[in-house]
N, C-alpha and C positions, 0 to 999 in steps of 0.2 A: 512212725509210719508203718502200716501193715504191708508186708511183702505181698505181691500179687499172686504168687504161686507158692504152694498149690492152692487152688480155690478151696473155700470152705464148703461144707456139706450142702448148704443152701444154694450156693452158686453152682455147684456141680449138678444139683437137681434141676436148676433153672436151665442150664445148658442142655441137659438130657431131654427135658421137656420140649425145648425148641427143636432139637434134632428129630424128635418123634413126630413132629408135625411137618417136617421139611420133605419136599420131593427131591428126587435125584437132581433135577434141574436147579433147584434152589441151593443144594449143597455144592454143586459145581460152581455156581455163581460166587459163593463165598470164597472159593479158592483163588479167584482172580483178584488178588490183593496187591499186585505189583503193576497195576495199569497206569501208564504215564498220564498225567493230566493233559487235557487238550491245550493247545497254544492259544486258543481263542474260543469265542462262542461256537458250540458244536451241538446241534440239536440231536444228531444221531447218537452222539456220546451220552447226552442227557437221557435219551430214551433207553439206552443200555443200562444206565443206573436205575431208572424207574422200573425196568422190567426185572431187576435183580441179577443181571449178568455180571455185575462188578461188585466186589466185596471191599475193595480198598483202592485208593488213588495215591500215586506218588508225586511229590513236588507240586502240590496245589499252590497256585501263585499267591493267594491271599485268603483272608478269612471270609470275605464276602462270597467269593466263589465257592469256598468250602461249605458255607451255610446253605447256599442254593442247592448244591448237590446233595447235601445231607437231608434237606427237606424233601427232595424227590425220593430218596431212599426210604425215609421213615414214613412218609405220607402216601406213597404210591405203590410200594411193593406189598405183596400179600401179607407178609408177616412183620413188616416194618423194621427189619433188621438194619441197624445203622451201618454206615461206612466207617472204615478206619483210614485216617489220612497219615501217610508216611512221608518222610523226607529222605533223600538219598544220602544225606550226611555232609554235603558240602555246606560251608558256612554261608548263610544268607544275609547276615547282619552287615550292612554297609560299613566299611572302614575297619572291620575286624581282621586281625592278622591271619595269614595263611598257615594252617597247621603243618607240622613236619613230623612224619612218622619216625624218623631216626632220632630227631632231637627229643621226642617224647621218651623213647626208650633209653636214650643216653642219660636222662635225668635219674633213672632208677628210683624215682620219687613217687611213691604211691599217692600221697596226699595231693601233690600238684596235678597228676594225671586225673585223679578223681574230680578236682575242681574244673578241669577242662571238660570232662563229661557233663558236669553240672551246667556249665555255660552253653554247651552244645544243645542240651535239652531245652534251655530257655530260648535259644535261637530257633529250634524246631517249633516250639509252641507259639512263637510270634506269628507264624503263618497258619496256625491251626493244626499242625501235625502233632499227633500223639505217639508216633512210632518213628524212632530214629534208626535208619538202616545202617547201623554202625555200632561199635567200631569195626572197620575193616582192618584186619590184622594179618601179618605175614611172618611166618618162620622163614628167615632168609639168611643164608650163609654166604651168598655171592653178591649181595647188594644189587639186586635188580628190581626190587619192589619200588613202585613209584607212587601209587595212589593210596597205599595203606596208611591208616591213622597211626598204627604202632608197628614197628619192624624190629625184630631181634633175632639173634642166632640161636638162643637157648630157650626151649619151651617154658621153663620155669619163670624166667624174666618176662616173657611174653604173656604168660598166664596171669601173673600178679598184676601187671600194669593194665591188661585188658579187663580184669575183674574190677580194678579200681575205676576205670572209665565207665563200665556198666553201672557200678554203684553210684557214680556221680550223676549219670543220666537219671537213674531211678530216684535220686534224692530230690529232684526238682518237683516239689509237690505243694498243693494247697489243700487245706482242710483234711490232712491225713491221707489223701488219695493220690497215688502216683499220677502225675500228669503226662509223663512221657516214659515209654519203655524202649529199651535198646534192642537192636537186632544184630547179633554177632555174626560176622562173616570172616572165615579164616581160610587162607590159602598157603600152600607151600611154594615159595619162590626159589628160583635159582637152579632148577633142574637137577636137584640132588636125587638120589635113589629113592628116598621116601616120597610117597605119593601124597595127594591132598588129604587122604583119609588115613594116613599113618597114625596109629593109636599113640605112638610115642610123642607125636606132635600135638594131637588133639586132646588126648585124655587129660593131661595136666591143665590144659586151657579150660576145658569144660568143667573139670572138677573144681576149679577155683571160682567158677562163675555160676554154677547151676543153682545156687541158693539166692542169687541176686535177681534184680528186676530185668528179666530177659524175656522179650516177646517172641523172638525168632532166632534161629541159628542155621548156619549153612557152612560146611556140610554137617550132617547129623551122624555121630558115631554110634555103633551098636549099643554102647553102654547107656545111651540116652534114647533108646527106642521108644520109651514112653514119655518123652518130653511133652510137657503140658501146653507149650505154646505152638507157634506156627512153624511147621517144618517146610521151609521154602522149597527145598529140593523135591519133596513129595508133591507139593502143590503144583510145581512146574511140570513134573513128569506126568501127572494125571491130566493136566490141561493139554499137554502136547499129544497125549494119546487120544484125546477127544477132539482135536482140531486146532488148538492154539489158545492163547490167553483170552482173546476176544472172539475167536472164530469157533469155539467149541460148540458142539451140538449134543442134545440128549440122544439122538439116534446114533451118533458116533460112539458115545459112552456106552449105550446098551449093546452095540455091536462088539466093542472091546471087552465088555463083561462076558458076553456070550462066547467069545473066542478065547477067553481065559487070559487076555492081555491086561485086564484091569479087574481089580477086586472091589466090589461095592463097599466092603468093610473098610478098605483103605480110604475111599472117598469120605466115608463118615468120620473116620479118625482124623483126617486132614481138616475137615470142616469143623470138627470139635475143637481143634487147636485154634482156629481163627475165632470161633465164637467165645472160647475161653479168654483170649486176649481182650476181646471187646468187653467181655464181662468184667475182667480184672480192671480195666480202665474206667469202668462205670458208665460206658456208653449206652447201655440199655436203660439205665436210670436217667441219664441226661445226655442225649445224643449231641447236644450243642455245647457241651463243656469244652472250654478252650477255644471256642469259635466266636466268642463275644469280644467286644472292644475294637480298637482301631486296627486297620489293615497293616500287615507286614512289619518289618523292623527297620526299613530304610530311615535313617535319621534317628533311630532309637538310641539316645545317648547312654541310657542305662545299660542296654545290651552291649554296645560297643565298649563301654567302660569295664564291664565284667570280663569280656574277652581280653581286653588289653591288660588288665591286671593278671589274669591267669597266664597269658602268654609271656608277660614280663617275668613272672615267677619261674615259668618254664625256662626262659632264656638264661636266667641266672644259674639254674640248677643243671642245665644240660651242657654247658660249656665244658669241654674236656681238654685239660692241659696234658699234652702227650710228652713234652720234653721241656726242661727248664735248666739247661746247663748254665752254670755261673749265676744262678738265681737272678736272671735278667728281669723276670717278672716276680713281684709287681715292679713297675717302673719307679726308680729311685727319684726322690725329690731333687737330688743333685744333678740329674740329667737336664741340661739346659737346651740341648739341640736334638729334638726328636723329628725324624723324617718319616712321613707317611707316603708309601709308594702304592699307587693304585688310581685307576681312572675314576671320573665322576659318576655319580648315580649308584655306587655300590657300597661295599663295606668300608672302603676308604673314607667316604663321607661320614659314615657312622663313627669311625675312629676320631676324625677331626672334631666333629660336632660334640661327641660325648666328652672327649678330653677337655674341650674348651669350657664346658660347664663346671669342671673342677679346677679351672684356672691354669690348665696345662696347655701351653702354646706349642704348636707344631708347624712345620713346613711341609709342603707336599709337592710331589711330582707325579705325573701319570704313569711313569715307568715305560710303557709302550705308547706309540703314537695313537692318538684317539681314532676310533673307528667311526665310519659313517653308518647310516641306517642300513641294516642288513649285513654289514661286514662283521667278521668274527676275528678272534685271536688265534685261529687255527694255523694260519700261514703268516710268514714273516712279511711285514709291510715295507713299502719303500722307505718310509721315514722312521722305522723302528730302530735301526742302528744309531741314529742321531738322538732319539729319545732315550735309549739305553745309556749312551754316553753322558747325557745331561743328568740322568739318575745317578750314575756312578760319581759324577762330580759333586752332586749334592750329598751323597752318602759319605764322601771323604770329609765333608765339613759338618758331620753329624756325630752324635754320641751313640745313637741307637737307631735302627731302621725297623719300621713296622711295615711288613709286606702284606698288603691286603689281596687275598686270592678269592675271587668270586667264582660263581658257577661257570661264567663265560670263559674262564681261563683254563678249563679242563676239557679234555676230549673224552667222549664216551664211546665205548665199543662193547659189543656183546661178550659176556663171559669174563670180564675183568673190571676192576675198579676204575673210576675216572682217573686220568693222569694229566699232569700239566702239558699244555701244548708246547710245540717247539719254540715259538717266540717267548713264551713265559719261561721255559727252561734257560734260554739264552740270557734273559734278564736276570734270573736268579744266579746263574753262574757268574755273570759279570759283577753283580753286587757282592757275591761271596768272596770274590778276589780282593775286595777293598780292605777286608779285615775288621769291619765293624760288626758288632752283634746284630743279628737279624731275627726278628720275631715274625713267624708265619701266622697270619690270622686267616683261617680257612672258613669261608661262609658258603658252604655248599649244602644242597639238600641231602647228599649222600656222604658216607665216608669216602675218602679218596686215598690213592696211592701216590705219595709225593715222589717216589722213586729216587733217582740220584739227587734231586733237588733237596731232599731231606738233609743231606750232609751239610748244606750251607746254613742251616738254621740252628741258632742257639736255643730258641724256644719255638714250640709248635702248639697252637691252641685251635681246636675245632669249636667254632661258635655257631655253626649251622646257619642256614639261610634265615631262620627266624630272628637272628640278631640284627638283620637289616631294619627291622621295625623297633629295635630296642637299643638305641645307641647309648643310653645312660647305663644300661646293664653292662654293656661291653666296656665302657669307660670305668665302671666300678671294678670290674675284673682286672683291667690293666693297671689301675692305680692302687689296688690292694684294699678296696673297701670291703671285699669279701674274698674268701679263698675258693678257687674252683672246686666243684664237687662232682662233676659229670664223669661218667665211666663209659667206655666203649661198649655198645651193645652187640658188637660183632668183631671178630679178629680181623686185623689188616695184615694180610700176607703179601709181602712184596719181594721181588727178586733182590732188592737192596735191603740189607739187614737194618740200616739206619732208619728205614721207612716202615719197618714191620713192628706191629704192636699187638699184644695178645688180647683176647676177649676180657672185658672187665677192667682194662688198664685205664688209669687216670691219676694225675698227681694233684696235690694241693700245695699251698705255700708253706706248710709245715709237714714234716715227715713223721707219721705215727709209728709207734713201736708196738709190735704184737709179741706177747709173751704168755707164759703159764697156760699153754694149751693142754687141756685135760679131756679125757674121755671116760665115761662110766655108764653103768646101767641105771635106768630109771624106769621102773615098772616094765612096760613093753616097748621101750624105746631106748636108744643110745643117746646120752646127752653129751654135747660138746660145749666146752667153755673156753673162752680166751680173753685175756686182758689186753685192752687197747689203750695206749697212752699217747697223749699229745704233748711232747716236750717243747714244742715251738712257741713262737710269739703270736701266731695267728689262730683265731678260732676257726674251726673247720668241721666239715662233715666227712666222716670216713664210711665207706661202704664195705662192710665186712662180708666177704663172700665165702660160702661153704660149698665145697665140691665133693662128690662121692663117686666111687667106681670100684670095680674089681681090682684087687691088688696085683693080679697077673697081667693086667692091661695098663697101657700107658694113658688110655683115654679116661678122663674124668668129666663129669657133667655138673653143671650148676644145680645144686639141690635146694639152696636157701640163701637169703641175703638179708642184711639188716643195716640200715643207715643210722649212724650214731653221731650226735652233735657233741663236740668236745671243745671246751674252752681251753685257753693256753694253760698247760700244766695239768689238765684234768685227765683222769683215767677212769675207764668203765670196764666192767666184765660183761661180755656178750654171751648169751646162752642159746643154744639150739637144741631142739629135740628131734632126733632122727628116727622116724618110724618106717612103715612099709613103703611109702612113696619116695622117701629119701634114699633108702638102702636097697629097695627092690628094683627088679627089672620088669618092664612092661611087656607082657606077652601079646600075641596076635589077638587073643580073646579080650583084650582090654583089662586084664587083671595083673596086679603086681605080685611078684614072687621074690622072696628073700632067700638067696642061696646061702648055705652054710660055707664056712671057710673064711679066708682073709679078705677084708674090705679096706679100701684106702679111703681115709677121711682127710680132707685138706681144707684149711682155712687161710685166707689171705686177702691180698689186694687186687689180684687178677687171677686168671687161670694158670699163670706161670709163677707168680710171686706168692708162694704159699708155705705154710707150715704143714707138714704132712705126717700122719700117723696111720698105722694099720691096726685093725681090730679083728680079733679072731672070734667069729660067731658060730657056735655049735648048732646042731640041728634043732635041739629043743628050744633054744632062744630064737632061732629063725622062725619057728612055728609060732612062738608067742608074739613075735612082732606082727606076723600076718593076721593072727587072731585077735590082737589087741589085749592079750592077757599077760599079767605080770609074771616074771620068773626070777628066781634067784640065780646069781652067777656073777662073773666078773669079766672084764674085757682085758685082753692081753695086748698091750701096746708095743709095737716093734717099729723098726725103721728109723729114718733120720728126718730132721727138719730142714727144709730148704729155707733160704733167707727170705724174709718177708719185710 
């Protein structure tokens, strides 16, 4: 499949020719690409399309409506420039699972996230949209992002997964032509000192994606000033300066130009980006491509099946085992009395249903008194003490307790992680006093702070809310059909040490051994190698994480990672090449600089469980790394290795 950007010479000439014929009014019309579709028949809206005041429509309801508007644009405007149809990114396929930004990042799995992008593109195309306004991604260290498709605390993790999603969108093609392009939207969540346009956040993200099938991006960093696609921020600013997305006027534009508030060259550049995307999609050749066939995706079994398979794969790879004292998980076949604690309609049902498919019988109690419609678990109910007493009695007659914790059992407040509500804490404290091993199964959209409740649990596993749709995957994890491979995409900092976990943390059912950590020169990069051995009885996936930073600083940042499949008894050597982006610091100008002196390189299983070395890089080698030129020399390794 040919990548859409950069356009070839013939396409560039085509776009330039169209621009040479366009009036200022027609150029402004092309910038109105994010106009919401009308909720019903709207002749005034249709006239705006026919007069060239709209360049693109968002969330068109079906292909019939899209064809009708496209016909008005192609047949009635002076130049016949086609519309581009976009979708806001929400899944339109009936029955498809709801995406989870944190679970996607917790997978650390590039192939799985790429498959999700592929399915999202198919969903967009089912309604005639060729432009997916996503992924929406967030660099988030305080867990406040809610609508983002991918959330992570480290820019490198966010960048690699976002790039995979964009590639997946662009891979959905017929006859070698990309049918759908992505529109990356990045924001900085959590109120940290870094702003939305902090180059340390954005540059790794856009550097990983800029060669892929990207139609638009927002915000646009200085390093991508000549981005070939749609600069949404620039389009919006120009239209706001001239009256609004649909209210703009040529008179207002000419006044803004005369007053120096608007540059006509900026208008042309923005219009060129829109036309380039339409050209890359082949819309000038066939304006109705993707608009044929039946309407919508409601009842589209193939589309639902694709989403289901992709989300099932994600559910398996995203489950994070945070603690497993006494190797309670996987559940032993010798356990005859398994108690599931949790109300109906949540992850407790998934536990019961999933385990039953494997022939594992369970008993269940709701834990707390059932709530009526509109009632929550935030305050102690009149019948909660009785329900807790019944739960404790059932726990005494059990071998192990599976504590199902849904989103409704956590309280949310600004500036901190969700925490268990008071009634839930009372239930956990009471169950903990019984002395039976308790497994916490957390099915939340966000990472949570279990606080003092964490001390009661022998095992803790984050299965995320997506597990509600995947009970078989949950049962496979609990029964040992596969070893958990998810890793935390953000650190969980709690006032209680037992509830705190570092970035990148996650356990499997076997404990890998890291050894033979070596560093050396290789042309214009430092190479790092480490041996990873699985001495256990379970096949597993180990996520080998490489961190880098200045030796004089305690702070290290994720620089690279690699997921490695290991059979029982197998060992592999993982190799990283550390160049300018891994060893350098990003300046305000968007450029990396490698400083001479001691650099700390750490490889391990999380930001805290690492083997650590220091390398001494002199000025000549620092320059060679930045210039990409080989140099002779050697690395001086110093320091100690922390347990990994």
